[in-house]
N, C-alpha and C positions, 0 to 999 in steps of 0.2 A: 918629557914635556913638563913645564911648570904651570902653575895656575894662571900667571899672567899671559903666557902663550896661549892657553886655552881660551881666555877671554878675547885676546887679540884676534885669534882665528875666527871666532864667532862674530866679532865686530866687523871684520872684513867681509864676511859673507852676508851678514844681516845688519848692515850699518843703520838703516832707518827703522828697524824693528824695535818695538817697545821692550825694554829689558825689565823695568820695574815701574809699577804704578802705586802711588800712595795718596789717597784722597784725590785732589785735583791735579796733583803733580805726577808727571810721567817722564822717564828718561829713556833714551834710546841706547842700544848697545854701543854705538859710536861714542856717545857722550860718556857712558860708564867707563869705556876704555881710556878716553882722553883725560877725563877728570881724575881717574885713578893714577894715570901717569903723572899728572901734576902733583898729586899727594906724594907719590913715590919719590919724585925728584926733589920736592921740598924737604922731605924727611932726610934725604941724603945730604942736602945742602946745609941743614942745621946740625948735622953731625951723627945721624943714626948710621950705624955700621951693620954689616951682614951678621946675622945671628942675634942682634939685640932684640930683647923682648919689648913689646909695646902692648900695654893693657888696654882693653876696650870695655868701657862701662857705659853701654848704650842700649837704647830700645830699638825696635825695628824701624828702619827708615832707609830711603835711598842712600843717604849719607853713610849709613853703616856699611852698605855694600861698597861704596866708593872708597871709603877709608880702609876697609878690609883688603880690597885688591891693591890699594896703594901700598899698604904695609908689606904684603907678600911680594909685590913687584920690586920693592926696595931691597929685598933679601932679608928683611927683618922677620920676626916671629910674632904673629898676632895671638894675643891671649884674651879671648872674649870672656868676660865675667858677668855674673848675674847681678843686675842693678838692684835686686832686692836684698843682697847681702848687707849685713850690718858691719860695723867697723872691725869687730874681732875676726869675723870671717874673712873680710877683705885683707886684713893685716896678715893673716896666716898665708894667704895665697900670694900676695905681693912680696912678702918676705921670702917666699920660696923661689919665685921666678925672677925677682929683682928687675922689674921693667925699667927702662930708661925714660919711658914716656907713658903718660896716661891720656887717653882720648875719651872724653865724656861729654855730657850735656848738663845744663844747669840743674834740673831736678835730681839727677844722680850725683852731681858733683858737690852741690852745696853742703850736704851733711859731712862730706869728707874734707872740705877745705881747711878746717881748723887743725887737722891732723896730718896734712900733707908734708909738713916739715919733718915729720918722723920717718917718712919713707925716703931714705937717703939716696936710693938708686934712681928715683924719678927726677930727671933734669928738666923736663918740659911737660907742660900740660896744654892740651888743645881742648877748647870748649866749643863744640859744634853748634850750640844753640844760642850763643851770646855774641853780640858785636864786640869789636875791639874795646877792651876796658883797661888795658895796660897791665892787668894781672896775669892773664893767660893769652896764649895764641888763639886766634879765632879761626874757624873753618875758612872764612873768606881770605884771611891772610895766607893760609897754607895754599889755597888754590891760586892766589896771585903770585906766590913765591916760586912755584914749581913750573917747569916746562911741560908741555903736553907731548913732548917727544918720548919715544920709547926709552926706557932705562938702559944704559949701556951695559952695565955688569949685571947680568941676569942670574938668578939662583939656579942651581942644579936640581935635577929631578929628586935626588936623595936628600937635599937640604930640608930642614924642618920648616914648615910653613905656619903651623898652628900648634898651640898647646891648649888643650881643653882639660879642665880639672873635673875628675870623677873617680869612681871606684875606690873611694876611701874617705874617711872623715875629713871635713874641711879644715879641721885644726891639725890634721896629719896629712897634708895634701898629697895627692898623686896626680901629676900633670901628664896627660896623655899626649905624646909627641907624634904629630902627623906630618908626613913628608909631602912635598909638592906632587911627586909622581904618583904616590898611592892615593892621594885625594883626587887627582885627575882620573885615575883608573876607576875609583869608586863612583865618582859622579857619572862617568860614562856607563858603568854597569847598572846604576840605578835608572838612568834614562832609557837604556835598552830594556831592562826588566819591566818598566812601566810603559814601554812602547811610546815614549815621549817624542814629540816633534816640535818644530818651530810654530805649529798651529795651536799648541796647548797654552792655556791660561791657568796658571797654578795659584790657588788661593792660599794666602798665609794669614791664618787667624789663630791667635793664642799659642803659636809656636815661636818662641824667641829665637832670633838669629844667633844668640850666644850659645845655644844648645845645638848639638850635632844634628838633630832632626831638622830644625829650621835652616841651619847653615848648609848642610850637605844635601839632604833629601829634597829640599825645596830650592834654595838659592843656587848651589853649585851644579846640581843635576839640571836645573833649568838653563843655566848659562851654557852647560855642555851641549845642550840640544837647541839652544836659541829660542826657548820658550819665554813667555812673559810671566812675571811674578806680580801678583796683586797683593799689596799689604793692606789688610783691613786695619786702619790706624786706631790709636787710642787703647786704653786699658779698661777692663771691666765692661766691655760692650756685650750686649745680649747676643745670644745665638741667632735671634731673628735678624739682627743687624748684619750678621755674617751671611745669612741666607739671602737677604736683600742685595748684598754685595755680589754674591754669585750670579744672581739674575742680571744685575746691572752690567757687570763686567763680562758676562757670558763665560764664567769659569768652567774649565773642563776637568780639573784635577783638584781634589781636596784632601789634604793630609791633616790628621789630628790624633790626639791621644784618646783612649776610650772614654775619658770623662767628657770630652766635647761631644762625642756621639751620644752619650747618655743624656746630656743636656738637650740635644736635638730631639731625641725620642720623648723626653719629658715635655718639651715645648709642643711637639706635635700631638701628644695625648691630651694636652690641656686646651689647645686652641687649634684653629685651622692652620695648615701650612700655606702661608700667604704668598710665598715667592715661587716663581717658575724656575725649577732646577733642571730643566730638560737639557741644558747645555752640558751638564756633568757627564763624564764618561767613566770616572774612577774615583772611589773613596778608599782611603787606606789608613790603617791604624798601626801604631807601634808604641814602644816605650813602656808598655804595661800589658797585663793580661787582658784579653778581650773576651768577656763572657759570651757564651753561645746564645743565651737568651737575648742579649743586646743586639747581636747580629741579626737574629730572627725578627725581632721587633722593628729594627731599623729598615730591614728589607720590606716588611709589611707596610710600613708607613710611608717610606720614601721611594721604594722600588729599586734601591741599589744594594748590592752586596758590599760589605766592608771587607777589604782585603787585609788580613792580619799578617804582619811581617815581623821577623825577628831582627833586632838591631842592637848594637851596643857601641859606645863611644870608642872603645879600644879597637873595634873593627871599622872605624870611621863612620859607619852608619849601618844601613841594611845589609844583611847577609842572605836573606831569603825573600822570596815573593811568590804568592800563590798564582795559579794560572789566571790570566785575565779573562779567559773565555767562559768562566764559571765552573770549570772542572776542578779537579783536585779533591783532596780528602777533607771531610768535615773535621774541624778541630785542629787541622794542621796549619802551620805558618808558611807552608809551601816548600819549594825546593831551592837549592842554592842558586844564587845569581851567578852570571858568567864571571869566571875568575876565582870563585870560592869553592873550597872543599869542606865538608862537614864530617866529623868522626865522633862517635860516642865511645867514651872510655870508662873503665871501672876505676876503683881506687888505686890500682897498681899501674894505671895508664895503659891498660891493654884494651884494644878495641873489642866491643861486645857485638853480639849477633843482632839481627834485625828485630826491632820492637822490644829490645831489652833496655832498661833505663840506665843512664849513666851521665857523666859530665859531658857537656857539649864542648868540643874543641874544633878550632877552625884553622884553615890555611888559606892565605890569600893576601890582599893588599891591606894588612892591618897596621897597627901603630908601630913606630920605631922603638918604643919603650916608654917608661915613665921618666920624666925629667929629673935628673940628679938622683935617681933612685934605682941603681942597678940590682939591688937585692929584690925589690918588689917586681922588677921586670923579669928576673930569673924565675920568680915564683909562678908567673903566668905564661911565659913563652918558653916552651921546652921542645927541643928538637924541631924547631920551625913551626910548631903548632901553638896557637893561642888558646889557653884554658880559660873559659868564660865564667866559670863558677855557677852556670845555669845547668839544670838537670833536664834531660830530654831523651827522646828515642826517635829512631828513624825506621820507616818501613822499607821494604825491598825496592820500592819505586823511588826512594830518595826523599819522601815527604817527612819533614821534621815536625815533631810534636813537643811542645814545652810542658814540662811537668811541675817544675818548681825551681828553687835556687839554693845554692850552698851558701851564698853570701848573706851576711847579716845586714839586711837592707829593707827599708820601707819605701813603697812607691805611692805617692800621693799626687793624683792628677798628672801622672807621667813624670813627676820630679823624683829623682832618687834621693832618699834621705838616709843617712847613716846614724843609727841610734847613739853611737859614741859621741857625736857632735852635741846632741841634746843632753845626754847624761853628764858630759863635762860641764855644761852651763848650770844644770840643776844642782850639781854638787858644789857650786860656788856659793849657793845660798847658805848663810850661817846656820840655819836650822835643819838642813838636810844632811843625814848621815849616809844614806845610800839611795841610789836611783836606778831604776830599770825602765827603759823605753821600748815599747812594743808597737807593732802595727795592728790596728783593729779593723776588721773587714767593714767596708762601707759600700753600699750599693752604687752610689753615684761616683765617688772619688776613687774607688778601688780599695784604698785603705786610708785611715786617719791615724794620727799619732796619739798614743796613750802613754802616760807616765805613771809609774808606781813608785811611791816614795816612802822611805822609812826615816822618821825624824829623829833628831838627837833628843836625848832624855830631857824632858822639861820644856822642849821647844814648842812654840805655837806658831804655825804657819798656815796661811790661807791659800786657797786655790788661786785667788786673784793676784797675790804676791808672786806666786810661781809664774803665772802667765805674763805678768809685767816684766819680770826678770828675763824671760825668754824673748819677749818682744824687743827688749833693749839690745839683746846680744845675737839674735838669730833672725834669718829671713822668716817672714810671717808664715810661710807654709810649713815651717818646722815647729811652730808653737803647738804644744799638746792641746788637743781638743778635749781630752778626758784626763783627769788627774785623780788618782786613788791613793789614799794614805793607809799604810799597813803597819803592823807591829814588827813584822820581820819579812825579809825577802828570802825565797828559796835559793 
């Protein structure tokens, strides 16, 4: 089965059911299916071929979902990118996957327009938020151009549907290739693990659809089960706004990174919880370590236990889920979801005994490999097992415990940051001789970025100069919060 067939099946069964709500706008499953058919047929009509990459630089919206399904129905490969990326970061990724098209919206597109001519692979640009201006195709033009009929030549289960960039510095990108069939399997496994049904209303707040958590755990798992997704629109909205949305929409499932749950606790401790959250049946966290103290305090204040799950992009999303009935082991991220096997191995790739620490390896519907990088693929996929780079242990009952990670990575509010990205930018400053970037523990964010710099002899450099350089070259969440100047680096 491919992703288009998954949507079509749900649209046939739940035609009038609400698929996505954003503000005052709601679309049904029937509309999502037909509108994405129009996008798919329009893309084919303007020359998009099977396997062509299409970059998506978009915020959360119903149009994101329509465009995403349209791209994969056409047999093309969706490449969702972070709208916060600066030009250098985008250039590295676009030059790696060579998309034939860019789909964006005015706020994300405007800073890139002066440089579009430098991306020779991009033949077409679609601006979802702008009327026809003669410069780019508009969303309305695409909808009017394409037929609502099912696409004739459908992709196969093993065809690549999505490339998500992760697990490596942005300037040395690793694109995770995810097939149609494995994404369908993972979406169903997530829905089963969370006991999701067409009665569920899943809240999407501060989880971007360009990230595997928002794309798969929320959007695709919900489509798989016919649930409704409610997008809390806008950026920088307070956690109290999210809580009010849960009450108004009668949300039943809430997924977030630990930082969001920490904000909820902080809000509840400073003021009353003003929203009725009794409709919720499940709160789940992933993408970063979830402190036990945060789980305890959230339960005391809100009455809900946060389910802590283990997930990674190379595994398409979640691999484990704790028991929904409140059982399970404290500190564990639960047992393997249906279709997944977990094994802990030592440095020689030999399986260790129960509760002995080692690298977490997985077998199941994981990635097809890294795009155009067979060497990197061979480093992590060995004898049919995916080596995660995370350290953990398993008890005899199959409960997984996360201990740490082998990979050189910093996690800020659920966002994976590779120090090499920031170090490369820091060393571009004329006064910097050496740079080391580290993660500094932070109670709210998990970690923040710190930079340690050794200057060239006689150079004078200010902290503000360094931060300004990073702001120009890097997504804002990568900019160091703390900068220390030293005479030498170890």
